[in-house]
C-alpha positions as CSV (number, residue, x, y, z in Angstrom):
1,X,-26.9,105.5,-88.4
2,X,-28.4,108.5,-88.8
3,X,-31.5,109.5,-87.1
4,X,-34.9,110.2,-89.1
5,X,-36.5,113.4,-88.3
6,X,-39.5,113.3,-86.1
7,X,-43.1,114.2,-86.9
8,X,-44.8,117.0,-85.9
9,X,-47.7,115.4,-84.7
10,X,-47.4,113.7,-81.6
11,X,-49.7,110.7,-81.9
12,X,-48.5,107.4,-82.2
13,X,-49.2,105.8,-86.1
14,X,-49.2,102.5,-84.3
15,X,-51.4,102.9,-81.4
16,X,-52.7,106.4,-81.8
17,X,-51.4,107.4,-77.9
18,X,-49.7,110.4,-77.0
19,X,-46.4,110.4,-77.7
20,X,-44.4,113.2,-75.6
21,X,-40.7,112.2,-76.8
22,X,-39.3,109.9,-79.6
23,X,-40.8,106.8,-78.6
24,X,-44.2,105.9,-77.9
25,X,-44.7,105.1,-73.9
26,X,-47.4,102.3,-74.9
27,X,-46.0,100.1,-77.9
28,X,-42.5,101.6,-77.9
29,X,-42.4,102.4,-82.1
30,X,-40.5,105.3,-83.0
31,X,-42.6,108.7,-83.7
32,X,-40.3,109.4,-87.1
33,X,-41.6,110.3,-90.6
34,X,-43.5,108.0,-92.1
35,X,-41.7,107.9,-95.7
36,X,-38.6,106.6,-94.4
37,X,-35.2,106.7,-97.3
38,X,-33.7,103.4,-98.5
39,X,-30.5,103.8,-96.4
40,X,-32.5,104.2,-93.2
41,X,-34.9,100.9,-93.8
42,X,-31.3,99.0,-94.7
43,X,-29.6,100.3,-91.4
44,X,-32.6,99.3,-89.5
45,X,-32.4,95.7,-90.7
46,X,-28.7,95.8,-90.1
47,X,-29.0,97.4,-87.0
48,X,-31.8,94.6,-85.9
49,X,-29.7,91.7,-87.0
50,X,-26.7,92.6,-85.2
51,X,-28.6,93.4,-82.1
52,X,-30.4,90.0,-82.1
53,X,-26.9,88.1,-82.7
54,X,-25.3,90.2,-80.2
55,X,-28.3,88.7,-77.6
56,X,-27.8,85.9,-78.7
57,X,-24.1,85.3,-78.5
58,X,-24.4,87.0,-74.9
59,X,-27.3,84.4,-74.0
60,X,-25.4,81.5,-75.4
61,X,-22.0,82.4,-73.7
62,X,-23.7,82.7,-70.3
63,X,-25.8,79.6,-71.0
64,X,-23.0,77.5,-71.6
65,X,-20.1,78.6,-68.9
66,X,-22.3,80.0,-65.7
67,X,-25.2,77.3,-65.1
68,X,-28.1,78.8,-63.7
69,X,-27.2,82.4,-64.2
70,X,-29.7,83.1,-67.1
71,X,-32.6,82.1,-64.9
72,X,-31.3,84.3,-62.1
73,X,-31.3,86.8,-64.7
74,X,-34.8,86.5,-65.9
75,X,-36.1,85.7,-62.5
76,X,-34.9,89.1,-61.3
77,X,-35.9,91.0,-64.6
78,X,-32.8,91.4,-66.5
79,X,-34.4,90.2,-69.7
80,X,-33.2,92.7,-72.1
81,X,-30.2,91.8,-73.3
82,X,-30.6,88.3,-73.5
83,X,-32.7,86.3,-75.8
84,X,-36.1,85.1,-74.8
85,X,-35.7,81.7,-73.0
86,X,-38.6,80.4,-75.3
87,X,-36.6,81.7,-78.4
88,X,-33.4,80.2,-77.4
89,X,-34.7,77.0,-77.1
90,X,-36.4,77.0,-80.2
91,X,-33.7,77.8,-81.9
92,X,-31.2,75.4,-80.4
93,X,-33.7,72.6,-80.5
94,X,-34.0,73.5,-83.9
95,X,-30.3,73.1,-84.8
96,X,-30.3,70.1,-82.6
97,X,-32.8,68.0,-84.1
98,X,-32.0,69.1,-87.9
99,X,-28.6,67.7,-86.9
100,X,-29.8,64.6,-85.4
101,X,-31.9,63.5,-87.9
102,X,-29.5,64.2,-90.8
103,X,-27.0,62.1,-89.1
104,X,-30.2,59.1,-88.2
105,X,-30.9,59.4,-91.7
106,X,-26.9,59.3,-93.1
107,X,-26.9,56.2,-91.1
108,X,-29.4,54.1,-92.0
109,X,-28.3,54.9,-95.9
110,X,-25.0,53.9,-95.2
111,X,-25.4,50.2,-93.6
112,X,-25.4,51.2,-90.2
113,X,-22.2,53.5,-90.5
114,X,-21.3,54.6,-86.7
115,X,-23.3,57.5,-85.8
116,X,-26.0,58.1,-83.8
117,X,-27.1,54.8,-82.1
118,X,-30.5,54.2,-79.8
119,X,-29.1,51.2,-77.7
120,X,-32.3,49.5,-78.1
121,X,-32.3,45.8,-77.6
122,X,-32.4,43.9,-81.2
123,X,-36.0,42.4,-81.5
124,X,-37.7,40.0,-83.9
125,X,-40.8,40.3,-84.8
126,X,-42.0,37.1,-83.6
127,X,-40.3,37.8,-80.2
128,X,-43.2,40.8,-79.6
129,X,-46.3,39.2,-79.9
130,X,-47.3,38.7,-83.3
131,X,-49.0,35.3,-84.3
132,X,-49.6,36.5,-87.9
133,X,-47.3,36.4,-90.8
134,X,-49.5,39.0,-93.0
135,X,-52.4,41.8,-92.7
136,X,-54.1,39.4,-94.8
137,X,-53.8,36.5,-92.6
138,X,-54.9,38.3,-89.3
139,X,-58.2,39.7,-91.0
140,X,-58.9,35.9,-92.2
141,X,-58.9,34.8,-88.9
142,X,-60.3,37.5,-86.9
143,X,-63.0,37.6,-89.2
144,X,-63.7,33.5,-88.9
145,X,-63.3,34.2,-84.8
146,X,-66.9,34.5,-82.7
147,X,-67.1,38.3,-81.7
148,X,-66.4,38.0,-77.9
149,X,-62.8,36.7,-79.4
150,X,-61.6,39.2,-81.6
151,X,-59.1,41.5,-80.7
152,X,-60.7,45.2,-80.4
153,X,-59.5,49.0,-79.9
154,X,-55.7,49.5,-79.2
155,X,-54.7,45.5,-79.1
156,X,-56.5,45.3,-82.4
157,X,-54.6,48.0,-83.9
158,X,-51.0,46.7,-82.8
159,X,-51.7,43.1,-83.6
160,X,-52.3,44.4,-86.8
161,X,-49.9,46.5,-87.1
162,X,-47.4,43.8,-86.1
163,X,-48.7,41.7,-88.8
164,X,-47.7,44.2,-91.4
165,X,-44.1,44.7,-90.1
166,X,-43.6,40.9,-90.3
167,X,-45.5,40.6,-94.0
168,X,-42.9,43.7,-94.7
169,X,-39.9,41.4,-93.2
170,X,-39.0,44.9,-91.2
171,X,-36.9,44.6,-88.1
172,X,-38.3,45.0,-84.7
173,X,-34.9,47.3,-83.5
174,X,-35.1,49.3,-86.5
175,X,-39.1,49.9,-86.2
176,X,-38.5,51.0,-83.0
177,X,-35.3,53.0,-83.2
178,X,-37.4,54.6,-86.4
179,X,-39.9,55.5,-83.8
180,X,-37.6,56.8,-81.0
181,X,-35.9,59.0,-83.5
182,X,-38.9,60.7,-85.4
183,X,-41.2,60.9,-81.9
184,X,-38.1,62.1,-79.7
185,X,-39.2,66.0,-80.5
186,X,-42.7,65.2,-79.2
187,X,-41.5,63.4,-76.4
188,X,-39.1,66.6,-75.1
189,X,-41.8,68.4,-75.5
190,X,-44.2,66.6,-73.3
191,X,-41.0,65.9,-70.9
192,X,-40.4,69.6,-70.3
193,X,-43.2,70.6,-68.5
194,X,-43.2,67.3,-66.6
195,X,-39.8,68.2,-65.3
196,X,-40.8,71.9,-64.2
197,X,-43.0,69.8,-62.0
198,X,-40.7,67.6,-60.6
199,X,-38.3,70.6,-60.4
200,X,-41.2,72.6,-58.1
201,X,-42.0,69.9,-56.2
202,X,-38.4,69.2,-55.2
203,X,-38.4,73.5,-54.1
204,X,-42.1,73.4,-53.2
205,X,-40.7,75.4,-49.8
206,X,-39.1,78.4,-52.2
207,X,-41.5,81.1,-52.5
208,X,-41.6,80.6,-56.3
209,X,-44.1,80.0,-59.1
210,X,-44.4,77.0,-62.1
211,X,-43.3,79.5,-64.3
212,X,-39.9,80.2,-62.4
213,X,-39.1,76.5,-62.7
214,X,-40.5,76.3,-66.3
215,X,-37.5,78.7,-67.4
216,X,-34.9,76.9,-65.2
217,X,-36.4,73.8,-67.1
218,X,-36.0,75.9,-70.8
219,X,-32.5,76.9,-69.7
220,X,-31.3,73.6,-68.5
221,X,-33.3,71.6,-71.8
222,X,-31.1,73.9,-74.1
223,X,-28.0,73.2,-72.6
224,X,-28.4,69.9,-72.8
225,X,-29.2,70.2,-76.7
226,X,-25.7,71.8,-76.7
227,X,-23.8,69.4,-75.1
228,X,-25.6,66.4,-76.8
229,X,-24.8,67.9,-80.5
230,X,-21.4,68.4,-79.5
231,X,-20.9,64.8,-77.8
232,X,-23.0,63.4,-81.1
233,X,-20.4,65.4,-83.9
234,X,-17.7,64.0,-82.6
235,X,-18.8,60.5,-81.9
236,X,-19.7,60.6,-85.8
237,X,-16.2,61.1,-86.1
238,X,-14.1,59.3,-83.8
239,X,-16.8,56.3,-83.9
240,X,-16.6,55.7,-80.2
241,X,-19.1,56.3,-77.2
242,X,-17.0,57.9,-75.2
243,X,-18.0,61.5,-76.1
244,X,-21.6,60.9,-75.6
245,X,-21.2,59.3,-72.2
246,X,-18.8,62.3,-71.0
247,X,-21.9,64.8,-72.4
248,X,-24.3,63.1,-70.4
249,X,-22.0,62.9,-67.2
250,X,-21.7,67.0,-68.3
251,X,-25.3,67.4,-68.2
252,X,-25.6,66.0,-64.9
253,X,-22.8,68.6,-63.5
254,X,-24.1,70.9,-65.1
255,X,-27.7,70.3,-63.5
256,X,-26.0,70.0,-60.0
257,X,-24.6,73.3,-60.8
258,X,-27.2,75.2,-62.3
259,X,-29.5,74.0,-58.7
260,X,-26.9,75.2,-56.5
261,X,-26.6,78.3,-58.2
262,X,-30.4,78.9,-59.4
263,X,-31.7,77.9,-56.1
264,X,-29.0,79.1,-53.9
265,X,-28.5,76.0,-51.9
266,X,-25.4,73.5,-50.6
267,X,-23.4,71.2,-52.6
268,X,-24.6,68.1,-51.6
269,X,-28.5,69.3,-51.8
270,X,-28.2,70.2,-55.1
271,X,-26.0,66.9,-56.1
272,X,-29.0,64.9,-54.2
273,X,-31.9,66.4,-56.0
274,X,-30.0,66.3,-59.3
275,X,-29.8,62.5,-58.7
276,X,-33.7,62.4,-57.7
277,X,-34.8,64.8,-60.6
278,X,-32.9,62.6,-63.1
279,X,-34.3,59.7,-61.8
280,X,-37.8,60.7,-61.8
281,X,-37.0,62.1,-65.4
282,X,-35.5,59.2,-67.1
283,X,-38.9,56.9,-65.6
284,X,-41.4,59.1,-66.7
285,X,-39.0,59.3,-70.3
286,X,-39.7,55.2,-70.5
287,X,-43.5,55.4,-69.8
288,X,-44.2,58.2,-72.3
289,X,-41.4,56.3,-74.6
290,X,-43.7,52.9,-74.3
291,X,-46.9,54.7,-74.5
292,X,-45.8,56.9,-77.6
293,X,-44.3,53.3,-79.2
294,X,-48.1,51.8,-78.4
295,X,-50.1,55.0,-80.2
296,X,-47.9,54.8,-82.9
297,X,-48.9,50.9,-83.5
298,X,-52.3,51.4,-82.8
299,X,-52.6,54.2,-85.5
300,X,-50.2,53.1,-88.1
């Protein structure tokens, strides 16, 4: 692309800093003539897109085939050649959840056509503590009780929601599944910083700050979405759980390799820490999901 002519003035039009050469040392803006031709404008756009695509492809390549490599590159300061970890995570998670929700809605619209399954137990509404068949019955009974015997606070909200679910003849399994599907992005958003805390705790002897472990966590979750995307896609067409099961094991193996490469530790130590991290991660995920269900039931 042909370069534009430099301005004769040496002050940056963006921040007014003195520009000794072509680019401003303060903000990086090119000190070229203010009115550029249409050809130059199109050229800049194309160059930016190609440059971003190149960095994206490079980042995705190393993320998938070299566990822990992008984290080490970021730690050592080599960052310009790759997509920022947060931007990379946002892009990958957006594609994954868009695909995830599309399949979930497709499954619901085609009489549970094999696809995404949340493997939640089939629960009937009577099995989860609702003594009322409708909201009107619940309100009537509560109004007739003394003030000290009525439901209050969170318990009142949950009981009223359960009564509404029975009135609408909603399946307990489907309701819980819908809550899981629609709240999964929020749950993952909460889980990531907590997982970073677990990683920091398991490597507390390392001279690293929390943000360093957070970068590692972002890369791990980015790969997790990629491998789950592939597993869910294959599972949707072959109607078998094996691809998704292999995706889970692949994610675990990736975590072991990433811990070994990023933190420079032996295989056995990486494997042990990976198992502990997964156990802690799963426990926290269950707790957060339970509280999410209770919260949704209470405010619905």
